[in-house]
C-alpha positions in Angstrom: -39.6 14.7 1.9 -42.9 17.4 0.8 -42.4 19.7 4.5 -39.2 19.2 6.3 -36.2 20.5 7.7 -34.4 24.3 7.9 -33.0 25.8 5.4 -36.4 25.9 3.5 -37.4 27.8 7.1 -35.4 30.2 6.3 -35.3 30.2 2.5 -39.2 31.3 2.9 -37.9 33.9 6.2 -35.3 35.4 4.1 -37.4 36.3 1.2 -40.1 38.3 3.8 -37.1 40.8 4.5 -35.7 43.8 2.9 -32.8 45.9 3.6 -32.1 49.1 5.8 -30.4 51.8 5.3 -27.3 50.7 8.0 -26.1 54.2 10.5 -26.8 53.4 14.0 -25.3 51.9 16.9 -26.4 48.7 19.1 -28.7 50.2 22.1 -29.2 47.3 24.1 -33.1 46.6 24.6 -35.3 46.7 27.7 -36.4 43.9 29.3 -39.6 42.0 27.6 -42.5 42.6 28.7 -43.5 39.4 29.2 -47.4 40.0 29.3 -47.2 41.3 25.3 -45.1 38.0 24.9 -48.3 35.8 26.8 -50.6 37.3 25.0 -48.8 36.5 21.6 -48.1 33.4 22.2 -51.5 32.4 23.4 -53.2 34.0 20.4 -51.2 32.4 18.3 -51.8 29.5 19.8 -55.1 29.5 19.3 -54.9 30.2 15.9 -53.5 27.7 14.9 -54.8 25.5 17.1 -51.5 24.3 18.8 -52.0 22.3 21.6 -48.9 23.3 23.9 -45.4 25.6 24.0 -42.4 26.1 26.2 -40.1 29.3 25.5 -37.4 30.3 26.9 -35.6 34.6 26.3 -32.3 34.9 27.4 -30.0 38.2 27.0 -26.4 38.3 28.2 -25.7 35.6 30.4 -29.2 35.5 32.0 -32.1 33.5 31.2 -34.6 36.4 31.5 -38.2 35.0 30.8 -38.9 31.3 30.3 -42.7 29.7 30.0 -45.2 27.0 29.3 -48.4 27.2 27.5 -51.0 24.9 26.6 -51.4 21.3 27.7 -48.8 18.6 27.6 -51.1 15.4 26.7 -54.0 14.4 26.7 -54.8 13.6 30.3 -54.6 17.8 30.3 -50.9 17.4 32.7 -50.0 21.8 32.3 -47.1 22.4 30.0 -44.1 24.2 32.0 -40.4 25.3 31.1 -38.8 22.0 32.4 -40.9 19.6 30.2 -39.6 17.4 28.2 -39.6 17.9 23.9 -37.6 16.1 21.4 -35.6 18.7 19.9 -35.1 16.8 16.9 -32.5 18.8 14.4 -31.3 21.0 17.4 -29.6 18.0 18.3 -26.7 18.7 15.5 -25.9 22.0 17.1 -25.3 20.0 20.0 -23.5 17.5 18.5 -21.3 19.8 17.0 -20.3 21.6 20.0 -19.3 17.5 21.2 -17.0 17.6 19.1 -15.3 21.3 19.8 -14.4 20.4 23.0 -12.0 17.2 21.6 -11.4 19.5 19.2 -10.7 22.3 22.2 -8.3 19.0 24.0 -6.2 18.3 20.9 -7.8 14.9 20.4 -9.5 15.8 16.9 -8.5 17.9 14.6 -11.3 19.6 12.6 -9.0 19.3 8.3 -7.9 16.0 9.1 -9.5 12.9 7.4 -12.4 11.2 9.4 -10.7 7.6 8.8 -7.5 9.0 10.8 -9.9 8.9 13.7 -12.6 5.7 11.9 -9.8 4.0 9.7 -13.0 1.5 8.2 -15.5 4.5 8.0 -15.7 4.2 3.7 -18.6 5.0 1.3 -18.4 3.4 -2.3 -15.7 5.3 -4.1 -12.3 5.2 -2.3 -11.2 7.7 -3.0 -14.2 10.1 -1.7 -13.9 8.0 0.8 -10.5 9.3 2.1 -10.8 13.1 1.3 -14.0 13.1 3.8 -13.1 15.2 7.0 -14.4 15.9 10.2 -14.8 19.5 8.6 -17.2 18.0 5.9 -19.6 16.8 8.1 -19.8 19.6 11.0 -20.2 22.6 7.8 -22.9 19.4 5.8 -20.3 19.7 2.9 -19.5 15.7 2.6 -21.6 15.0 -0.2 -24.0 12.9 1.6 -27.7 13.9 0.2 -30.6 15.5 2.1 -32.4 12.1 1.2 -29.8 9.1 2.5 -29.9 11.2 5.6 -33.1 10.9 5.3 -34.3 7.6 4.7 -32.3 6.8 8.5 -34.9 8.5 10.3 -36.8 5.1 9.7 -34.3 2.7 11.1 -35.1 1.2 14.2 -32.2 -0.2 16.2 -32.0 0.8 19.7 -28.9 -2.1 20.5 -25.4 -0.3 21.6 -23.1 -1.1 18.2 -26.3 0.3 16.1 -24.7 4.0 15.4 -21.0 1.8 13.8 -23.3 -0.6 12.3 -25.9 1.8 10.8 -21.9 3.7 10.0 -20.4 0.9 8.2 -23.3 0.0 5.9 -22.5 3.5 4.2 -19.6 1.6 2.4 -21.5 1.3 -0.8 -23.4 4.7 -0.2 -22.7 7.1 -3.7 -21.8 10.6 -2.9 -23.9 13.2 -4.8 -21.3 15.4 -5.1 -17.6 15.5 -4.3 -16.4 16.4 -0.7 -16.1 19.9 0.1 -17.7 20.7 -3.4 -21.1 22.5 -1.8 -23.5 22.3 0.6 -26.4 19.6 1.3 -28.3 18.9 4.9 -28.3 15.6 5.7 -28.5 14.0 8.9 -25.9 11.1 7.8 -23.1 14.2 8.8 -24.2 14.3 12.1 -24.8 10.6 13.2 -21.2 9.7 11.7 -20.1 13.2 14.1 -21.8 11.3 16.7 -19.7 7.7 16.0 -16.7 10.1 15.9 -17.6 11.6 19.1 -18.1 7.9 20.4 -15.3 6.4 19.4 -12.6 9.1 20.6 -13.6 9.6 23.9 -14.2 5.9 24.3 -17.9 6.0 25.9 -21.0 5.7 24.2 -22.0 8.9 22.2 -25.5 9.2 25.0 -23.1 9.0 27.8 -20.8 12.0 26.7 -23.3 14.2 25.5 -25.0 14.0 29.7 -21.6 13.9 30.8 -20.1 16.9 28.8 -22.7 19.1 28.1 -26.0 18.3 29.5 -24.5 18.1 33.5 -22.1 21.0 33.2 -25.0 23.5 32.1 -27.7 22.3 34.3 -29.5 20.8 31.7 -32.1 18.2 34.3 -34.7 17.7 31.6 -33.1 16.9 28.8 -32.2 13.5 27.6 -30.8 11.1 25.3 -33.1 8.8 24.0 -37.4 8.3 24.5 -37.7 6.0 27.5 -35.3 8.7 30.0 -37.6 11.7 28.6 -41.2 9.1 28.9 -39.8 8.1 32.8 -39.4 12.4 33.2 -43.5 13.0 31.8 -42.0 14.0 28.0 -45.2 15.8 26.6 -47.1 14.3 23.8 -46.4 14.6 20.0 -49.8 15.8 17.9 -50.5 15.3 14.3 -53.2 16.5 12.3 -54.3 13.5 11.0 -56.7 14.3 8.2 -57.5 17.6 10.1 -57.4 15.7 13.9 -54.6 16.0 16.0 -53.1 12.6 17.1 -50.3 12.3 19.7 -48.4 10.0 17.4 -44.9 9.8 18.7 -45.5 6.4 20.0 -45.5 5.6 15.9 -41.9 6.4 15.5 -38.7 4.7 15.7 -36.7 7.1 17.6 -33.4 4.8 17.0 -29.7 5.0 18.5 -28.5 5.6 14.7 -30.7 9.0 14.5 -29.4 10.2 18.0 -27.1 12.5 16.8 -28.4 14.2 14.2 -32.5 14.6 15.6 -32.5 12.5 18.1 -32.0 14.5 21.4 -34.2 15.5 24.3 -34.7 19.0 26.3 -37.2 21.3 27.7 -37.5 25.2 26.9 -35.5 26.2 30.5 -32.6 24.2 29.2 -32.2 24.8 25.7 -32.5 28.8 27.9 -29.0 27.8 29.3 -27.7 25.9 26.1 -28.4 29.6 24.2 -26.3 31.3 27.4 -23.5 29.0 27.0 -23.4 30.3 23.4 -24.2 34.2 23.7 -21.3 34.3 26.9 -17.6 32.7 24.8 -19.1 28.9 26.0 -19.7 30.3 29.6 -22.1 29.4 31.6 -22.3 30.7 35.4 -19.0 30.3 36.0 -18.7 27.0 33.8 -16.8 26.7 30.9 -17.9 24.1 28.7 -16.0 25.5 25.1 -13.6 27.5 24.7 -14.4 31.3 23.5 -12.3 30.4 20.0 -14.4 27.0 20.0 -17.1 28.5 20.1 -16.2 31.6 17.4 -15.4 28.3 14.7 -19.0 26.9 15.6 -20.3 30.5 14.5 -18.2 31.7 11.4 -21.0 30.7 8.3 -18.7 28.4 6.8 -20.6 27.4 3.3 -23.4 29.6 1.7 -26.6 28.0 0.0 -28.2 31.2 -1.0 -27.3 34.9 -1.6 -27.1 36.5 2.0 -27.5 32.7 4.0 -25.8 29.6 5.2 -24.1 26.8 7.0 -21.8 27.5 10.0 -21.7 24.1 12.2 -25.0 23.4 13.4 -26.1 26.5 12.3 -27.8 28.4 9.7 -26.3 31.8 9.3 -28.2 35.2 7.6 -28.6 38.3 8.7 -32.0 39.8 10.3 -32.9 43.4 9.1 -36.0 43.6 11.2 -33.9 42.7 14.5 -33.0 46.5 13.5 -33.9 48.3 10.9 -31.9 51.8 11.9 -28.6 49.7 11.0 -26.3 46.9 9.9 -28.6 43.6 10.2 -26.9 42.1 12.4 -25.6 38.5 12.0 -28.4 35.6 13.2 -27.5 32.2 14.1 -30.7 29.7 14.1 -31.8 26.4 14.1 -35.5 24.6 13.6 -35.9 21.2 14.7 -39.1 18.9 13.3 -40.3 15.3 13.4 -44.0 14.1 14.0 -45.4 15.9 16.7 -42.6 18.5 17.6 -41.2 22.1 15.9 -39.4 24.3 17.5 -37.2 27.3 16.6 -33.7 28.0 18.4 -32.1 31.8 17.7 -29.4 34.1 18.6 -28.5 37.7 18.1 -24.8 37.4 19.5 -24.6 41.3 18.2 -27.2 41.6 20.3 -26.9 39.5 23.6 -30.1 38.2 22.3 -31.6 34.5 22.6 -34.8 32.3 21.7 -36.4 29.3 21.6 -39.4 28.3 21.3 -41.0 24.9 21.3 -44.1 23.6 20.1 -45.9 20.0 20.6 -47.2 19.8 17.3 -45.8 19.4 13.9 -48.3 20.5 11.1 -46.8 20.6 6.8 -49.5 23.1 6.1 -48.6 25.2 8.9 -45.0 25.1 9.2 -44.3 28.9 7.8 -46.6 30.3 10.3 -45.3 28.4 13.1 -42.0 30.0 12.9 -43.0 33.4 12.6 -43.9 32.9 15.7 -40.5 32.4 17.0 -39.0 34.9 14.7 -41.6 36.7 16.3 -40.4 36.1 19.7 -37.2 37.4 18.9 -38.4 40.9 17.5 -41.0 40.9 20.6 -37.5 40.1 22.6 -36.1 42.7 21.1 -38.4 45.5 21.6 -40.2 45.9 18.1 -43.8 44.7 16.9 -44.4 40.8 15.6 -43.9 39.7 11.6 -47.3 40.2 9.9 -48.4 36.6 9.1 -46.9 34.6 6.3 -49.0 34.2 3.1 -50.1 30.5 3.0 -48.8 28.7 -0.5 -50.9 27.3 -2.7 -49.3 23.9 -2.2 -49.8 24.1 1.9 -52.9 25.4 2.1 -54.9 23.4 -0.9 -52.6 20.4 -1.5 -54.5 17.7 0.5 -57.9 18.5 -0.7 -56.0 19.0 -4.3 -55.1 15.1 -3.9 -58.4 14.4 -2.3 -60.2 15.7 -5.9 -57.8 12.9 -8.1 -58.6 9.9 -5.5 -62.3 11.0 -5.2 -61.7 11.5 -9.0 -60.1 8.5 -10.4 -62.3 5.8 -7.3 -65.0 7.3 -9.6 -64.0 6.6 -13.1 -62.8 2.9 -11.7 -66.8 2.6 -10.9 -67.6 3.6 -14.4 -65.4 1.7 -16.2 -66.7 -1.1 -14.7 -70.1 -0.2 -15.5 -68.9 0.2 -18.8 -67.0 -3.7 -19.0 -70.6 -5.6 -17.6 -72.2 -5.3 -20.7 -69.1 -6.3 -23.4 -70.0 -10.3 -23.2 -73.6 -10.2 -23.2 -75.2 -10.8 -26.9 -77.9 -8.6 -26.1 -75.8 -6.0 -24.9 -73.5 -3.6 -27.1 -72.7 -4.2 -30.8 -69.2 -4.7 -32.4 -68.6 -1.4 -32.9 -69.7 -0.2 -29.2 -67.4 -3.1 -28.3 -65.1 -1.6 -29.8 -64.8 2.0 -28.5 -65.4 0.6 -25.0 -62.3 -1.3 -25.8 -60.5 1.3 -26.4 -61.8 3.7 -23.4 -60.0 0.5 -21.3 -57.0 0.9 -23.3 -57.2 5.0 -22.2 -58.5 4.4 -19.3 -55.0 2.0 -18.7 -52.3 4.6 -19.6 -53.6 7.1 -17.9 -53.6 5.3 -15.1 -49.8 3.9 -16.4 -48.9 7.7 -16.2 -50.5 8.8 -12.8 -48.4 6.6 -10.8 -45.0 6.9 -13.0 -45.1 10.4 -12.2 -46.4 10.2 -8.4 -43.0 7.5 -8.2 -41.1 9.0 -11.3 -40.9 12.5 -11.0 -43.0 13.4 -7.8 -41.9 11.8 -5.3 -38.0 11.7 -6.4 -38.5 15.5 -6.1 -39.3 16.3 -3.1 -36.3 13.8 -2.2 -39.1 11.3 -0.5 -40.9 8.0 -1.4 -44.0 6.2 -0.1 -42.3 4.6 3.5 -40.9 8.0 4.3 -44.0 10.0 3.4 -45.6 7.4 5.8 -43.5 8.2 8.4 -43.4 11.8 8.6 -46.6 13.0 6.6 -48.8 10.0 7.5 -52.1 11.1 6.1 -50.5 12.4 2.7 -48.9 8.5 2.6 -52.1 6.9 3.0 -53.4 8.9 0.1 -50.4 8.4 -2.0 -50.6 4.3 -1.0 -54.5 5.0 -2.1 -53.5 7.0 -4.8 -51.3 3.9 -6.4 -54.7 1.4 -4.9 -56.8 3.1 -7.3 -53.9 3.6 -10.4 -51.8 0.3 -10.8 -54.7 -2.1 -8.3 -57.4 -1.0 -9.4 -56.3 -0.6 -13.6 -54.8 -4.5 -12.9 -58.2 -5.5 -12.1 -60.0 -3.6 -14.5 -58.2 -5.5 -17.1 -58.2 -8.7 -15.4 -62.2 -7.9 -15.8 -62.2 -6.7 -19.5 -60.0 -9.6 -20.3 -62.2 -12.4 -19.0 -65.5 -10.2 -20.3 -63.9 -10.5 -23.7 -63.1 -13.9 -23.7 
């Protein structure tokens, strides 16, 4: 799709930072100034027109600060740190933790093929089917494409066997590259891991996560389904549909086939508890949910996708120079979460013993970078540093919709003009033979232009963006409808014009 997914967030962020000198040791930052935090967040929310937000800051083994801002729904309900959000791709880290728990117990070997636990698992290539290991899935190196993972988001199955059914359907899926060859972020990897948890544990993925992760960490405002989250007063999720904020969460499927990769719900306070466990070798207030070795493996860089950034198990890993400009850039782990109406970011810097989570009840493809910048800046403020400067908006994010609107208006004007041009062609008192020939040539040129424009959209632009019309309608609905109108004006309007021309020429 045009706008999405965490690795682009990290790429953009890394392009804004530099690598300083390295000579001092870490000194633990002082407790955050909550007034500074509150002022910064509320200013940015007003600037970006964000209805509501919730944050959590953890230091060492303690939750230092949690706070809610703005409203959670159209009724004006106040946002709190306990308000549930859809956490979207945060779910991957939670699923990875569940797999590591089973690895700690010896019931899963990360380097064993998936077929060792799910014998019927297969893709189109039988050899590749036998080569995909649990580790490949965790590290996003299995060969499944980002596009294949995106398509899963539009599925609307809710039955108990929905997850298994969807994985069985991968038997005809062609991998983009051999298992282990390279990195590509795909929801499919983590949905398979969810089925692996379900198969090995003998219980549903949802009940496993509730019993083995949410309950021991005291995550009382975290849920594995939309109905449960609604019962607990989940925040509405807003999308700026043609600039007008609309609560959009009821328009999305929230299928059970994507729960392990993008479908969990949690609050800022609960995710703060989760980050404490990650910063403390798997422990939270004396409760151990995974071994120290397991945590280390979860956090270890497994594959690079740029010079300075790569992927671990449900985490992006990269150096963060501005977190300590006077010494070695500390290794930072982060993951974003995005769905229509929701955007979030979680960050941990183990060396600094700091963790931050920020959650918004709005998504806006035009403001993705600016919203992520709030999360990075909160991390810096928690470390006693200055926030980042707002990122410069890129042309496509700022003007893409306006440019598409101009194209649509031009197409509409051209269509109206062409019908006015065709109308007198059959009249004896109308155009002479030369004029008629010229008009027909103009209509042929317009037809070729329409076909070219439609072809560019369908066969060049959308494939290059890993997008389709249904995906655009699902995740950037206003852009999706503009695509539909574009095709109606080119292919549809052009076809009607051609028929009208043929009738007039008879």
